N, C-alpha and C positions, 0 to 999 in steps of 0.2 A: 022236713023242709028247713028247719033251722040249721040242721047239721050240714046240709048241702051248701047253704049260704055262707056258713062259716068257713067251710072248706074252700069255696070259690074266692072268698076274701083273702084267705091266707095265701092262695096261689098268686093272686094279683099282686100282693105286696112283695112276694118273693121276686116276681118278674121285674118290678120296679127297682128293687135293690140290685138285682143282677145287671139290669141295664145301666144303672148308675155306676156300678163297679166297672163294667166294660167300658163305659164312656171315660171314666177316670183313667183306666189302664191305657186306653187309646191316646188320651191326652199326654200321659206320661211317656208313652212310646214315641209320640210325635215330638215331644220336647227333647227326649234323648236323641232321637234321629237327627233333629235339627242341630243339636249341639255337636253330635258326631260329624254331621255334614259340614258344619262351620269349621271343624278342625281339618278337613281335607284341603290340600293346596288348591288355590284358585287357578293355578297354571303350573305346568311343568316346562321349564325352559332349558333346552340344551344350547348353551351360549355359543358353542363352536359353530352352530348352524346359522348364526346371524352375522358371521364375518366372511367377507370375500378374501380369498387368498390368491396371490399371484407371485411368480418368480421372475425377477428382473436381473439384468446384468448379462453375464456370459458364462459359459461352462468353465468352472474352476474359480470364478469370481462372482457367483450368483448370490442374490439376496432374496429373502422372503418378505413380501409386503402384505400386511393384513389390514383391511378396512371394514368398519362396521356398517352394516345395512340398517341404519337407524330407523328408517320408515317401517321395515319389516318387524323389527323388535318392538317398536312402539305399538304396532297393530296387535301384537301378541299381548302386550301389557294392557291394552284397552279391553281385551277379553277378560283378563284377570280382574280388572276393576269392575267390570259388569257383574261378574260372579260375586265379588265382594258386596256390591250394591244390593244384590238379590238375596243375601244371607240375612236371616232374621236376627241371629245372635252374632253381633260384631264385637271383636275384642278391643276396638278403638275407633277413632274417627280418622279416616283416610280420604285423600282426594286423588284425582288422576295425576296431579302433579307429583305426588309422592311416588307413584309408580314410574313416572318419567324420570324422576330423580335417580332411580336405580340404574338407568342406562349409563349415566356418567361415572358410575362406580366400577364398571367393567373395564378391565385393563389387560390386554394381551401381553404376555411375556415371551419375547422371542429370543432365540439364541444370539449371542453377540457376534458370531462369525458372519462374515460376508464373503466367504470363499466357497460357496456351494458348487457341487458338480452334479450333473444329471444322475438320478438314481440315489443320491445321498438322502438319508433320513433326517427329518427335522421335527423336534418335539416342541409343541406350542402349548403354553399354559395360559389359563384365563383367571385372573383374580377378580373378586367382586366383594361387595359389602355384605358379609354374611348376616350381620345384625339387621340390616334393612330388609334383606330378603325374608328373614323370619317375621319381621313386623308386617310385611306385605303378604305373608302367607303364600309365597311362591317357592317351588322346589327347583333347585338349580342342578343341572347335570351337564355333561359334555365340557368339563373344565380342562380336559387334556385331549390332545389329538396328535397323532403321528402322521406327518406328511412326507412325501417323497418328491424331491426336486425333479422337475421335468421341463422340457421346452427351452432350455438355455442354449443359445447359439454359440458357435465357435467364434472367438474374438479375432480381430485383425491385429497383427503384431507390427509394431513400429520401433525401429532402432533409434538410438540417440543420434547417429549419423544422419538419419533421414529427417529428424527434427530440425537440425541446423543446416541442412543442405541448401535451402533457399533463403537463408538469412544473410542480409547484407549489413555489415558493421563498418562504419566509416568515421573518420576523425577530421575535423576542420578547425581552422584557426592557427594561431602561432603558439607553440609551446613556450611557457607552461599554461597557456590560456586556450587549450584545445577542448573542443566540445564533441561529445559523442552523439552519433545518429544511428538508429537501428531501424531497418526496414525488413518486414517479413513478406517475401514475394511468393510464398507457397500457395498453390491452388488446391491443396488437399483440404477436404472439408473439416478435418480435425486440426491439422497443423496451422492452418491460416487463422484459427481463433485463439491460438496460444499467445500469451503475452511473454515477450522476451525483455528482460530488464537486468541491469547490473545487480550483482549480489549486494554490493555496497555502493550506493549512489554518491557521485561526486559531481559538482557543477563543472569543474575543469580538470583536465588531465595534462600531462606533459610527456615529452618524448621519452620512450623507454618504459612507460607505465604498462603494467599488465592488468587488463580489465576482465573480470569473471562475469560472463553473461549466463543467466539461468533461464530455462524454459519453465514457466509457471503454469501448472495445470493441476486439477484435482482428481483423486482416485474415483470420486463419485461421477465426475464427468466421463471418465474413461469407462466406467461400468455402464453408464447410460448409453454410450455410443458403441459399446462392445469392442473396446480397444485395449490392447495390452502394450504399454510402453516398456521398453527394455529395462529401464531403471526408474525409480521414483523421481518425482520432480526435483527434490533437493539434490539429486545426484546428476541431473541433466544440465551440466555446466560445460561451457567452452571458454578457453582463455584467448583473448585477443590482445595483441601488443600494439601500443601506440608507436607507429613508425611511419616514415615517409611523409612527415608533416613539416611545415616551416616551424622554426623556433627562434626565439629571441637569443641573440648572441650572449653567452654567459661568461666569457673571459676575454681579456685583452689580446691573448695569444691567437684568438680567432679573427682578429682584424689584421689583414696584411698591411705592410708598411706603405704600399701604394695607396691604400684607402686612407691611412693616417695623413699622408702628404696631401691627398685630395681634400680632406677635411680642413687641414691647415690653410690651404690655398683658398678654399671657399669661405673660411672664417674671416679672412682678411677683408673680404668685400662687405663685411658688416660695419666697418669703420667709415660711416658716411656722415651721420648727424651727431656732432659732438655736443650740441646744446643740451641734450637729454641729461648728461652727467656733468657738464662743464662747471656749473656753479658749485656743486658739491665738491668736485675735485679741487678747484682753486681755493675754496675755503679750507679744505683739509690741508692744503699746501701753505696756508697762511697768506694767500695772494688775494688781490682785490679784482673781481670780475669787472670788466668795462662793457658799456652798451653803446651802440650807435643807433640813433632813432628808436631808442627803447628796445632794441633787439640785441640779444647776446651775439657774440662774435667768435665763439669757440670753433676750433677745427682740429681734426686729427692729422697727425703726421704719419710716417710710415710704421705700420705695426710689425712686430717681430715675435714669433712664438717663443715662449719661455718654458712652459711645462704643459703636460696633458695628463688627464686622469680619465680612466674608464671605470664606471660604476655599474654594478649589477644589483638589482633589488633583491633583498632577502625574502625568504618565504614568509608570507603573512603581511608583508608591507606593500604588496602590489596595490596600486591605486590609492594608497594612503597619502593624503595631502597632495594629491595629483601626481604621485610618483610614477615615473616611467619604468619600463622593464630594464632599460639600460640607458646610460648617458655617456657621451664623450665630451668632456669639458676641456677646452683649449684656452690656456692663459697666455695673453699677449702683453708685451711691453710696447707701449705706444705713447709718445709724447703728445701733449695737447697744448695748443697755442691760442692766443686771441689777437685782436686787431692791433694792440700796442706792441706786439712782438714778444710779450712775456710768455714763457713756455714752462711747463712742469711735466714731470714723469707720471705716467698712469699705468696701472695694471687693469686689464679688462678681460672678461671671460666670455667666450662664445660656446654655446651648448648645442650639440646634435643628439637626438634621442631615437630610441627604438630601432636599433640595427637588427635585421632579421636574416637568418641563414636559411635558405631554401633547402629542400630535400636533396637537390643536386649539388649542394655545396656552395652555390653562388650567394652573394650578399645583396640584400635590398636595403637601401638607405636613401635619405633625402637631404641633400646639401643645398637645395635651391633657394631657401629663405633663411640665411644665417642671421642671427640677432644677438646683440650684446645683452647679456642678462644682468651684468653688474660691472661697475668700473669704480676704481678708487685710487687715490694718490698713495694710500697706505697698503702695501703689499699684503700684510697680515689680514686685512679685511677680506681680500679675495680668497685667501686660504680658508677662512671661516666659511665663506659662501660655497666654495667648491668641495671642501673636504670635511671640516669639523661638523657642519650642520647635517651631514648625511651619514655619519658613521653608524648611527643606530639602525638605519633602514637599508644601507647598501654595503656591499663588499667593494672596496675602493683599491684600484691598482694604478700606479703611475705608468704612463706609456712613453716609451722612447720617441723622441720627435726628430731625431737625426738618422 
């Protein structure tokens, strides 16, 4: 009996030890498997599958556009994060934001060409943050793919002549104060949106100037509208000449003798009120002005032309100090007298300004309101007013008066 009990006790002890060993082995296997499973990637992501691709432009000038389907990729990363959360042995502390951060590291690399034709192959590469991918325990594939261009339509071709066919370029004003006007009358969907402007902008032009007008458009806009223009924008230029406009007279030779005589005759009618200059003239002459009832008594006698000068403004002096584009100054000799019969000699100048020559050769001028601009007993003073003070701003010519 004792022998049997001993034997039964030994068997029971062995069973307990075996069970303990098996349990320990099972725990070890579980731990090993858990560690091995934690090393497996939480997700395998073929990045090329999360980008939409489309070809735009036209055949021969096509481009590849690649856009990320962020929502789809985010959903896949959500699955990876869930697997990370369910893993017993984690290599670090990660949040779903860490997985979303990976999205912004993916960058498609496209070929620089934008001249694709249907059937032409295109290689696209996708860069990404390898270190972050390893930290997130995700396996990345599909980093390269070969695509073939398709669906590109044939472009509509437009010549440079067609671009400018409905363009109206006009010039208004008097040279050298001519302004440019540009009107695009085209009804074509593409041409009517083109901006036409001078290559070099100027506020004013003058007769004979050549103005380069350019058609401004972008290659991108052409691709979007599936249009081929014969030449690039910088070569789509037309030259327009300023002609057929009125211009200010530039030389005394352009004033006929009949016009000079008309101006002299009109200028004589300016000698009406002598009181404006009388006191100064008499004092210059060393004479004493007299008054009747406190009123000056000066009057003009008969004026006679002495000299005439035609002045044309120099470039850059237009409008300076009220400068006109041209002036005709006529100097008269005209005695001045007063109530006691005392008389003195006077030089006076009448000025007419802004003579214009029309495109048909006729002249435009205004002699209707002649005015004396200066008068003096000293002839040299008038020379200063007419000639000396204008030499910096004007070209000055003496005009024959006979």
